[in-house]
C-alpha positions as CSV (number, residue, x, y, z in Angstrom):
1,M,8.8,31.7,32.0
2,R,6.1,32.3,29.4
3,S,8.4,31.1,26.7
4,S,9.2,27.9,28.6
5,I,5.5,27.2,29.0
6,F,4.9,27.9,25.3
7,I,7.7,25.5,24.4
8,L,6.2,22.8,26.6
9,L,2.8,23.3,25.1
10,M,4.2,23.1,21.6
11,C,6.0,19.8,22.5
12,A,2.8,18.4,23.9
13,T,0.9,19.5,20.8
14,L,3.5,17.9,18.5
15,T,3.4,14.7,20.6
16,L,-0.3,14.6,20.4
17,S,-0.3,15.1,16.7
18,A,2.2,12.2,16.3
19,Q,-0.1,10.0,18.4
20,N,-3.0,10.8,16.2
21,S,-1.2,10.0,13.0
22,N,-3.2,7.9,10.5
23,I,-1.2,5.2,8.7
24,Q,-2.9,3.6,5.7
25,W,-1.7,1.5,2.8
26,R,2.1,2.3,2.5
27,N,1.5,5.2,4.9
28,D,0.0,7.6,2.3
29,R,0.4,5.2,-0.6
30,T,4.0,6.5,-1.3
31,G,5.9,4.0,0.9
32,I,7.7,7.0,2.6
33,Y,7.4,7.2,6.4
34,N,8.0,10.7,7.9
35,E,10.0,9.5,10.8
36,T,13.3,10.9,12.1
37,G,16.0,9.8,14.5
38,L,15.8,6.2,13.4
39,L,18.8,3.8,13.8
40,K,21.3,3.9,11.0
41,S,22.5,0.4,11.6
42,W,21.3,-2.8,13.4
43,S,23.0,-5.5,15.3
44,P,23.6,-8.8,13.4
45,K,20.6,-10.2,15.1
46,G,18.5,-7.2,14.1
47,P,16.8,-4.4,16.1
48,E,15.2,-5.2,19.4
49,L,12.0,-7.2,19.2
50,L,9.5,-5.4,21.3
51,W,6.6,-7.8,20.9
52,H,5.0,-10.3,18.6
53,Y,1.6,-11.9,18.1
54,D,1.3,-15.4,16.6
55,G,-2.4,-15.8,16.1
56,L,-3.3,-13.8,13.0
57,G,-4.0,-16.8,10.8
58,E,-3.4,-16.7,7.1
59,G,-3.0,-13.5,5.1
60,H,-0.8,-10.9,3.4
61,S,-2.4,-7.6,4.5
62,S,-0.3,-4.9,6.2
63,V,-0.8,-2.9,9.3
64,A,-2.9,0.3,9.5
65,I,-2.6,2.6,12.5
66,D,-4.9,5.3,13.9
67,A,-5.2,6.9,17.3
68,D,-2.3,4.7,18.6
69,K,-4.1,1.5,17.7
70,V,-2.8,-1.1,15.3
71,Y,-5.3,-2.7,12.9
72,I,-4.7,-5.8,10.8
73,T,-6.7,-8.6,9.2
74,G,-6.2,-12.4,9.1
75,M,-8.1,-15.6,8.3
76,A,-8.8,-18.8,10.3
77,K,-10.2,-21.6,8.2
78,D,-12.2,-19.5,5.7
79,I,-13.3,-16.7,8.0
80,G,-11.7,-13.2,8.0
81,Y,-11.0,-11.3,11.3
82,L,-10.1,-7.8,12.1
83,Y,-7.5,-7.5,14.9
84,V,-7.0,-4.3,17.0
85,F,-3.9,-4.0,19.2
86,D,-2.5,-1.2,21.4
87,L,1.1,-0.1,20.8
88,N,2.4,-2.6,23.4
89,G,1.0,-5.5,21.5
90,K,-2.1,-6.2,23.7
91,L,-5.0,-7.5,21.7
92,L,-7.9,-5.2,22.3
93,K,-10.5,-6.5,19.9
94,K,-11.0,-9.3,17.4
95,K,-14.0,-8.9,15.0
96,E,-15.2,-11.6,12.6
97,Y,-16.2,-10.0,9.2
98,G,-17.1,-13.0,6.9
99,K,-15.7,-15.3,4.3
100,E,-12.2,-14.6,3.1
101,W,-10.1,-15.8,0.1
102,D,-9.1,-19.4,0.5
103,S,-8.5,-20.6,-3.0
104,S,-4.7,-19.8,-3.4
105,Y,-2.2,-17.9,-1.3
106,N,-4.9,-17.8,1.3
107,G,-6.1,-14.9,3.5
108,P,-6.8,-11.2,3.3
109,R,-4.8,-9.1,0.8
110,G,-5.8,-5.4,1.0
111,T,-4.9,-3.2,4.0
112,V,-7.8,-1.6,5.9
113,T,-8.4,2.1,5.6
114,I,-9.4,4.1,8.7
115,N,-11.2,7.4,8.2
116,D,-13.4,9.7,10.2
117,G,-14.3,7.1,12.9
118,K,-14.9,4.2,10.5
119,V,-12.8,1.2,9.4
120,Y,-13.1,0.0,5.8
121,I,-12.1,-3.4,4.5
122,I,-12.2,-4.9,0.9
123,T,-12.1,-8.6,1.2
124,G,-10.5,-11.0,-1.2
125,T,-13.9,-12.4,-1.9
126,G,-15.2,-9.1,-3.1
127,F,-17.1,-7.4,-0.2
128,L,-16.7,-3.8,1.0
129,I,-17.3,-3.6,4.7
130,C,-17.6,-0.5,6.9
131,F,-17.3,-0.8,10.7
132,D,-17.6,1.8,13.5
133,Q,-14.1,2.3,14.7
134,K,-14.9,2.4,18.4
135,T,-17.4,-0.4,18.7
136,L,-16.5,-2.4,15.5
137,D,-20.3,-2.7,14.9
138,L,-21.2,-3.1,11.3
139,V,-22.3,0.2,9.6
140,W,-22.8,-1.0,6.1
141,K,-21.7,-3.7,3.7
142,K,-21.8,-4.2,-0.1
143,D,-21.2,-7.2,-2.4
144,I,-19.2,-5.3,-5.0
145,Q,-19.3,-8.2,-7.5
146,K,-23.1,-8.6,-7.3
147,D,-24.0,-4.9,-7.0
148,F,-21.7,-3.8,-9.8
149,E,-22.0,-6.8,-12.2
150,A,-18.4,-7.8,-11.8
151,K,-16.5,-11.0,-11.1
152,N,-13.5,-12.0,-9.0
153,I,-10.0,-12.4,-10.4
154,K,-7.6,-15.3,-10.4
155,W,-5.9,-14.6,-7.0
156,G,-8.7,-12.7,-5.3
157,I,-9.6,-9.0,-5.0
158,N,-6.7,-7.0,-3.6
159,E,-7.4,-3.4,-2.9
160,S,-7.0,-0.9,-0.1
161,P,-9.9,1.6,-0.1
162,L,-9.1,5.1,-1.2
163,I,-11.1,7.9,0.5
164,I,-11.3,11.4,-0.8
165,N,-13.6,13.7,1.2
166,E,-16.9,11.9,1.2
167,K,-16.1,9.4,-1.5
168,I,-14.6,6.0,-1.2
169,I,-13.0,4.8,-4.5
170,L,-12.7,1.1,-5.5
171,T,-12.4,-1.0,-8.6
172,P,-15.1,-3.7,-9.0
173,G,-13.9,-4.4,-12.5
174,G,-17.4,-4.6,-14.1
175,K,-18.0,-3.8,-17.8
176,K,-20.3,-0.9,-16.9
177,H,-19.2,-0.2,-13.3
178,N,-15.4,-0.5,-13.7
179,V,-14.3,2.0,-11.1
180,V,-16.8,3.5,-8.7
181,A,-17.1,6.2,-6.0
182,L,-19.4,5.5,-3.1
183,N,-20.6,7.6,-0.2
184,K,-18.3,6.6,2.6
185,N,-21.1,7.0,5.2
186,N,-23.7,4.7,3.6
187,G,-22.3,3.0,0.5
188,A,-24.6,4.8,-1.9
189,L,-23.2,5.1,-5.5
190,I,-21.9,8.6,-6.3
191,W,-20.4,8.0,-9.7
192,S,-19.4,5.1,-11.9
193,C,-16.8,5.0,-14.6
194,E,-16.8,2.4,-17.4
195,G,-13.0,2.6,-17.8
196,E,-12.1,0.1,-20.5
197,G,-14.4,-2.6,-19.1
198,D,-11.4,-4.6,-17.8
199,L,-11.3,-6.8,-14.8
200,S,-9.7,-5.5,-11.6
201,A,-6.0,-6.0,-11.4
202,Y,-5.0,-6.0,-7.7
203,C,-4.2,-2.2,-7.8
204,S,-5.0,0.3,-5.0
205,P,-5.6,3.6,-6.8
206,L,-3.9,6.9,-6.2
207,Y,-5.4,10.4,-5.8
208,I,-3.7,13.3,-7.5
209,G,-5.1,16.6,-6.1
210,D,-2.7,19.2,-7.5
211,Q,-3.9,19.2,-11.1
212,E,-6.5,21.6,-12.6
213,V,-8.7,18.4,-12.8
214,P,-8.0,16.4,-9.6
215,L,-7.9,12.7,-10.7
216,I,-7.7,9.1,-9.8
217,A,-4.8,7.1,-11.4
218,T,-5.0,3.3,-11.4
219,M,-4.4,0.1,-13.4
220,T,-7.0,-2.5,-14.5
221,A,-6.3,-5.8,-16.2
222,D,-5.2,-4.3,-19.6
223,H,-5.1,-0.5,-19.1
224,I,-3.8,2.4,-17.2
225,L,-6.6,4.8,-16.3
226,G,-7.0,8.5,-15.4
227,I,-10.4,9.4,-14.0
228,D,-11.9,12.7,-13.0
229,A,-12.2,12.4,-9.2
230,A,-15.3,14.7,-9.0
231,T,-17.4,13.2,-11.8
232,G,-16.0,9.8,-12.7
233,K,-15.3,10.8,-16.3
234,K,-12.5,8.9,-18.0
235,L,-9.8,11.4,-18.8
236,W,-7.3,9.0,-20.5
237,S,-6.3,5.4,-20.8
238,Y,-3.2,3.5,-22.1
239,E,-2.9,-0.1,-23.0
240,N,-0.9,-2.0,-20.4
241,K,-0.9,-5.8,-20.6
242,N,1.1,-8.6,-19.0
243,R,0.8,-12.4,-18.9
244,W,-1.4,-12.7,-15.8
245,S,-3.2,-9.3,-15.8
246,V,-1.5,-8.5,-12.5
247,H,-0.8,-4.8,-11.8
248,A,-0.5,-4.7,-8.0
249,N,1.5,-1.6,-7.4
250,T,0.0,1.8,-6.7
251,P,1.2,4.4,-9.2
252,I,3.9,6.8,-8.0
253,Y,3.4,10.6,-8.6
254,G,5.8,13.5,-8.4
255,D,7.0,16.5,-10.5
256,N,3.9,16.3,-12.7
257,M,4.9,12.8,-13.7
258,L,3.3,9.4,-13.1
259,L,5.1,6.0,-12.9
260,F,3.3,2.7,-13.4
261,T,5.1,-0.6,-12.8
262,S,4.2,-4.2,-13.2
263,G,5.9,-7.6,-13.1
264,Y,5.9,-10.6,-15.4
265,G,8.3,-8.8,-17.7
266,K,6.0,-5.8,-18.4
267,G,8.2,-3.2,-16.7
268,S,7.7,0.4,-16.0
269,M,6.2,3.3,-17.9
270,M,6.6,7.0,-17.0
271,F,4.0,9.6,-18.2
272,R,3.8,13.3,-17.9
273,L,0.4,14.8,-17.1
274,K,-0.7,17.5,-19.6
275,N,-3.6,19.9,-19.9
276,G,-4.2,20.1,-16.2
277,G,-4.4,16.3,-15.9
278,R,-6.7,15.8,-18.8
279,S,-4.1,13.9,-20.9
280,I,-0.7,12.2,-20.7
281,E,2.4,11.7,-22.8
282,K,4.9,8.9,-22.4
283,V,8.3,10.1,-21.1
284,W,10.2,6.7,-20.9
285,E,9.7,3.0,-20.7
286,L,11.9,0.2,-19.2
287,A,11.1,-3.5,-19.5
288,D,13.6,-4.6,-16.9
289,I,12.3,-2.3,-14.1
290,D,9.4,-4.6,-13.2
291,S,8.3,-4.7,-9.6
292,R,5.6,-7.4,-9.3
293,I,4.1,-6.6,-5.8
294,G,7.0,-5.0,-3.9
295,A,6.4,-1.4,-5.1
296,M,9.0,1.4,-5.3
297,V,9.8,4.6,-3.5
298,K,10.6,8.0,-5.0
299,I,13.3,9.9,-3.1
300,G,14.5,13.1,-4.7
301,N,15.2,12.6,-8.4
302,Y,15.4,8.8,-8.1
303,V,13.2,5.8,-7.7
304,Y,14.3,2.7,-5.8
305,G,12.9,-0.8,-5.8
306,S,13.4,-4.4,-7.0
307,G,12.6,-6.3,-10.2
308,D,10.7,-9.4,-11.0
309,A,12.3,-11.0,-14.1
310,H,16.0,-10.4,-13.4
311,K,15.8,-10.4,-9.5
312,Y,17.8,-7.3,-8.7
313,W,17.5,-4.1,-6.7
314,F,17.8,-1.0,-8.7
315,C,17.9,2.8,-8.7
316,V,16.5,4.7,-11.7
317,D,16.6,8.4,-12.6
318,W,13.1,9.6,-12.2
319,K,13.2,12.1,-15.1
320,T,15.2,10.2,-17.7
321,G,14.8,6.5,-16.9
322,E,18.6,6.0,-16.7
323,I,19.4,2.9,-14.6
324,K,21.9,4.0,-12.0
325,Y,22.6,0.5,-10.5
326,Q,21.4,-3.1,-10.4
327,D,22.3,-5.3,-7.4
328,K,21.6,-8.9,-6.4
329,T,23.1,-8.9,-2.9
330,I,19.8,-10.1,-1.4
331,A,16.6,-11.6,-2.8
332,T,14.1,-9.1,-4.2
333,G,10.9,-8.0,-2.4
334,V,9.2,-5.0,-0.8
335,T,10.6,-1.4,-0.6
336,I,9.7,1.3,1.9
337,A,11.8,4.3,3.2
338,A,12.3,6.6,6.1
339,D,14.9,9.0,7.4
340,G,17.4,8.5,4.6
341,M,17.2,4.7,4.6
342,L,15.5,2.0,2.5
343,Y,13.9,-0.9,4.3
344,C,14.0,-3.8,2.0
345,Y,12.0,-6.9,2.9
346,S,12.9,-9.8,0.6
347,D,10.7,-12.6,-0.4
348,K,13.2,-14.9,1.3
349,G,12.7,-13.3,4.7
350,E,15.7,-11.0,4.7
351,M,15.1,-7.5,6.3
352,A,17.7,-5.1,5.1
353,L,18.6,-1.6,6.0
354,V,20.1,0.2,3.0
355,K,21.4,3.8,2.8
356,V,19.7,5.9,0.2
357,N,22.4,6.2,-2.4
358,S,21.8,6.6,-6.1
359,E,25.2,5.1,-7.0
360,K,25.0,1.7,-5.3
361,F,22.9,-0.6,-3.2
362,D,24.5,0.6,0.0
363,L,23.6,-2.3,2.4
364,V,24.3,-1.4,6.1
365,S,22.6,-4.2,8.1
366,Q,20.3,-7.2,7.7
367,F,18.7,-9.9,9.6
368,K,16.4,-12.9,9.0
369,I,12.7,-12.9,9.8
370,T,12.3,-16.4,11.2
371,M,8.8,-16.2,12.9
372,G,5.6,-16.5,10.9
373,T,4.3,-18.6,8.0
374,D,4.0,-18.7,4.3
375,Q,5.2,-16.0,1.9
376,H,7.1,-12.8,2.9
377,W,4.8,-10.5,1.0
378,A,3.2,-8.1,3.4
379,H,4.5,-4.5,3.3
380,P,6.3,-3.4,6.5
381,V,5.1,-0.2,8.3
382,I,7.0,2.3,10.5
383,Y,5.3,4.2,13.2
384,Q,6.8,6.2,16.2
385,G,10.1,4.5,15.8
386,V,8.7,0.9,15.5
387,L,9.0,-1.3,12.5
388,Y,5.9,-3.6,12.1
389,V,6.5,-6.7,10.0
390,R,3.7,-9.2,9.2
391,H,4.7,-12.7,8.1
392,G,1.6,-14.7,7.7
393,N,0.4,-15.8,11.1
394,T,2.7,-13.5,13.0
395,L,2.9,-9.7,13.6
396,M,6.3,-8.4,14.9
397,A,7.2,-5.0,16.3
398,Y,10.9,-4.0,16.2
399,K,12.4,-0.9,17.9
400,V,14.2,1.0,15.2
401,K,14.7,4.3,17.0
């Protein structure tokens, strides 16, 4: 009897833990979702559509989830809004937060970050905004271009706030205040790193906490940077240029190695961290493995994604850089993964389910995303067996478990 009660309590605790999961940019910035029991194939029409909402306005930001509430941003005319839904698709709240990017590929870019009862947004126009999570009342707001002597970039600021303990990390891209850490509770400056004085480059930074010197890895317009997370000291940099100064993919970390990838023919560079994170050495470089905005996922000893210049899906050996396959079965796009499967969302609107297989692009099922507007660029999200897909004006929720 006692053992039965214990098992029931454990199940309840695990269920509650799952309900309290916090999903941020690409889950935890890796693109890997820790879900199990997901469907291994779909019908030709795709998985069951549970609900959809057609009033987001313009934008490319992804879903964030916390305490079983779904958060996403959109733009109507030139004003940005934060939307909050329950898991059944009911709109709970809609909060105006100010002017958004309306100069090209309109609407919000960066995914919101939810932390310790607060919601953080970096707008395409260069404002960092903090709301109370329960009330959506404004807690504080900063003009990061004015306050840090920076300027906006060609296609608007795109960054998802990175929070480490009490610090919120962002990249204004100023000559003096290149990358900064602010107090997440009041926006006060904690440290500032000059970096190499580049403009911001659409990159959401990564925290690496298992080195002797915990660090921030990111990309600015012309450089890869490693920054001491505690002090803001620049640890290392490496020149990394492409035609449009776009480096939109968060770095990937594993096995003491860091992978940076960019489009426009720049390709990928793998580095090994040395001296407890204080320095790096290049391990390999591939010009053809050049994801522009779709990111990659590391699964085991391989990395999977799609390229920009040659428009193929690929698998690459993480340690050696050996290309295992290249495939053009569907158009290229965004890559996430869960439960032994890749979820590949092409920029032509194809949603594909692909078995993780280092030898071939093992396509199992696919269907077409027909609802929504504009570009198919937002990164999908998986939470409690539901696949969330944002296509411009529309948010869709598909049952994949």
